[in-house]
C-alpha positions in Angstrom: -0.1 0.0 0.0 1.1 3.6 -0.5 0.8 6.6 1.4 -2.9 7.8 1.8 -4.3 4.4 1.8 -5.0 4.8 5.5 -7.6 7.4 4.7 -9.8 5.1 2.4 -9.1 2.0 4.6 -13.0 1.7 5.6 -13.9 2.1 1.9 -11.3 -0.3 0.8 -12.6 -3.2 3.0 -16.1 -2.8 2.0 -15.4 -2.7 -1.8 -12.2 -4.5 -2.6 -11.5 -6.4 0.7 -12.5 -9.8 -0.5 -11.9 -9.5 -3.8 -8.6 -11.4 -4.3 -9.8 -14.4 -2.6 -9.3 -16.6 -5.6 -5.9 -15.4 -5.8 -5.5 -16.5 -1.8 -6.8 -20.0 -2.4 -4.5 -20.4 -5.4 -1.6 -19.6 -3.4 -2.7 -21.8 -0.4 -2.9 -24.7 -2.8 0.2 -24.2 -4.5 2.2 -23.9 -1.4 0.2 -26.6 0.4 -0.7 -24.8 3.4 -2.0 -26.7 6.3 -2.8 -26.2 10.1 0.2 -24.9 11.8 1.8 -23.6 9.0 3.5 -20.2 10.4 2.5 -17.6 7.2 3.3 -13.8 7.1 1.4 -11.7 4.5 3.3 -8.8 3.3 1.1 -5.7 2.7 -2.1 -7.1 4.2 -4.1 -4.4 3.8 -7.6 -4.6 5.9 -6.8 -8.5 7.0 -8.8 -10.6 4.8 -6.6 -13.0 3.7 -5.3 -13.0 7.2 -8.8 -14.1 8.3 -9.1 -16.8 5.4 -5.5 -18.0 6.7 -6.9 -18.3 10.2 -9.8 -20.4 9.0 -7.4 -23.0 7.3 -5.7 -22.8 11.0 -2.7 -21.3 10.1 -0.8 -18.9 12.7 -0.7 -15.8 10.8 1.1 -12.5 10.9 0.9 -9.5 8.6 2.4 -6.2 7.7 1.4 -3.1 6.0 2.7 0.6 5.9 -0.8 2.2 6.7 -1.8 2.3 10.3 -5.6 2.4 9.6 -5.1 -0.7 7.6 -3.3 -2.3 10.3 -6.0 -1.4 12.8 -8.8 -2.9 10.5 -6.7 -6.2 10.0 -6.4 -6.5 13.8 -9.9 -6.7 14.3 -10.9 -8.7 11.3 -8.0 -11.2 12.3 -7.7 -10.9 16.2 -5.3 -13.9 16.4 -3.1 -12.8 13.9 0.1 -10.7 14.8 -0.1 -7.8 12.8 2.3 -4.8 12.7 3.1 -1.4 10.8 5.9 -1.4 8.7 7.0 -1.7 5.0 8.4 -4.6 2.6 11.8 -3.6 2.7 12.2 -3.6 6.5 10.1 -6.4 7.8 10.0 -6.5 11.6 10.6 -10.0 12.0 13.9 -12.2 12.6 15.5 -14.5 9.7 13.8 -17.7 9.1 10.5 -17.1 11.1 8.0 -18.3 8.7 7.2 -21.4 6.8 5.3 -19.2 3.8 5.4 -15.3 3.1 3.0 -14.0 0.8 2.5 -10.6 -1.3 -0.7 -10.3 -2.9 -1.1 -7.2 -4.9 1.5 -5.3 -3.0 5.5 -5.8 -4.6 4.2 -3.3 -7.0 3.8 -0.5 -4.2 7.5 -0.9 -2.8 10.3 1.2 -3.7 12.3 -1.6 -5.2 10.7 -5.1 -5.7 14.3 -7.0 -5.6 14.9 -5.7 -2.4 11.4 -6.4 -1.1 11.5 -10.0 -2.2 14.9 -10.4 -0.6 13.1 -9.4 2.9 10.5 -11.8 2.2 13.4 -14.2 1.4 15.0 -13.5 4.7 12.0 -14.1 7.0 11.4 -17.6 5.2 12.7 -20.6 6.8 15.0 -22.6 4.4 12.7 -25.0 2.6 9.9 -22.7 3.0 7.8 -20.9 0.4 7.2 -17.3 -1.0 4.1 -16.6 -2.9 3.1 -13.4 -4.9 0.3 -12.7 -6.9 -1.0 -9.4 -8.7 -3.1 -8.2 -11.4 -2.4 -9.9 -15.0 -1.8 -7.4 -17.8 -4.8 -5.5 -18.7 -5.8 -7.9 -21.7 -7.0 -9.8 -18.7 -9.0 -7.3 -16.9 -12.5 -5.9 -17.9 -11.9 -3.0 -15.8 -9.3 -1.8 -18.3 -12.2 -0.3 -20.2 -12.7 2.1 -17.0 -9.2 2.9 -16.7 -8.8 3.7 -20.4 -11.9 6.0 -20.2 -10.4 8.0 -17.2 -7.2 8.3 -18.8 -9.0 9.4 -22.1 -10.9 12.1 -20.1 -7.6 13.4 -18.7 -5.9 13.7 -21.8 -3.8 10.9 -21.0 -2.9 7.4 -22.6 -2.6 4.4 -20.2 0.9 3.4 -18.8 2.3 -0.1 -20.3 1.6 -3.3 -18.1 4.7 -3.3 -15.4 6.7 -6.5 -15.8 5.3 -8.3 -12.8 1.9 -8.3 -14.5 3.2 -9.8 -18.0 3.7 -13.3 -18.5 6.5 -15.0 -16.8 7.2 -11.7 -14.8 6.8 -13.0 -11.4 8.7 -16.3 -12.0 11.4 -14.1 -13.3 11.3 -12.0 -10.2 11.2 -15.2 -7.8 14.1 -17.0 -9.8 16.4 -13.8 -9.5 15.8 -13.9 -6.0 17.3 -17.5 -5.5 14.1 -19.3 -5.3 12.8 -22.5 -7.0 9.6 -21.8 -8.7 7.1 -24.6 -8.1 3.8 -23.5 -9.4 2.4 -20.5 -11.3 -0.7 -19.5 -13.2 -3.7 -17.2 -14.0 -6.8 -17.1 -11.6 -10.1 -15.4 -12.4 -10.8 -12.5 -10.0 -14.1 -11.0 -11.0 -15.1 -7.7 -9.2 -18.9 -6.8 -9.0 -20.6 -3.5 -8.1 -24.4 -3.7 -6.7 -25.6 -0.2 -8.5 -23.9 3.0 -10.0 -23.1 4.4 -6.6 -21.0 1.4 -5.5 -19.4 1.6 -8.9 -18.2 4.7 -8.6 -17.3 4.7 -5.1 -15.1 1.6 -6.1 -13.2 2.4 -9.1 -13.0 6.3 -7.9 -11.6 5.4 -4.3 -9.9 8.1 -2.8 -10.5 10.9 -5.2 -11.5 14.2 -4.6 -15.2 14.6 -4.3 -15.1 17.2 -7.0 -12.8 15.3 -9.5 -14.9 12.1 -8.7 -18.2 13.9 -10.0 -16.2 15.1 -12.9 -15.2 11.6 -13.8 -18.3 9.9 -13.1 -20.1 10.1 -16.7 -16.9 8.8 -18.1 -17.0 6.0 -15.6 -20.4 5.0 -16.2 -20.2 5.2 -20.3 -17.3 2.6 -20.0 -19.2 0.4 -17.8 -22.3 0.0 -19.4 -21.1 -3.2 -21.3 -20.7 -4.6 -18.2 -24.1 -4.0 -16.8 -26.2 -6.9 -15.1 -29.9 -7.3 -15.3 -30.4 -6.3 -11.6 -28.8 -3.0 -12.3 -25.3 -3.9 -10.9 -22.0 -4.4 -12.8 -19.8 -7.4 -13.1 -16.1 -7.4 -14.1 -14.1 -10.2 -15.2 -10.5 -10.0 -14.4 -7.4 -12.3 -13.7 -4.6 -12.1 -11.5 -1.3 -13.8 -12.1 0.4 -15.9 -9.3 3.7 -17.9 -8.4 4.8 -19.8 -5.7 8.4 -20.7 -5.3 10.8 -22.7 -2.5 13.6 -21.3 -0.7 16.4 -23.7 -1.1 17.6 -25.7 2.2 
């Protein structure tokens, strides 16, 4: 998470908090997570993944740089050890966790390689590191809204980052000295119940005047994804990869 996310923590939890659950399930399956597996989620946000891990019997910990995110994570996963901190300076000793994850988080680090080195440092030898994030825009219906907002501002969409492209996560993990054991694409649909929910979700954190000005472009771009009940459904995909730390 970046600076400013504390101010939208409640909105994030309500509108996006459980969105990545299919990616959580893919990571947990690929890493063969089971009861008693100590795990750390880096960039844990409002704690939904921590609660999911707790439901699997996993003693979980989380870290996020935003205090309000951490406060919500602690309430959502009361059994988890959740701390304020960033990916490049994890507040735990070497070789503490059997699984360390980062879901939609490494792209916010100042340097992804440095952040990965920290994830590896706190992983036990033989343990796993799992990462997941948005796939390239070609796999996201929400790109229609991104493009409309960019056009309204007179901009062009930036190219997809390396971690979103095919093989990008695996390359990052291999460069970090890890052995990749699994990777893939997973469907992560996002829905909004009505126009208001759509606008609050995609314009989260925007200045009210700027949000009002952008609303017509958002609604026009979202029209093809409207459902019969007046809501919206967007098909999207995440990429994920899991790798093992060498003994």
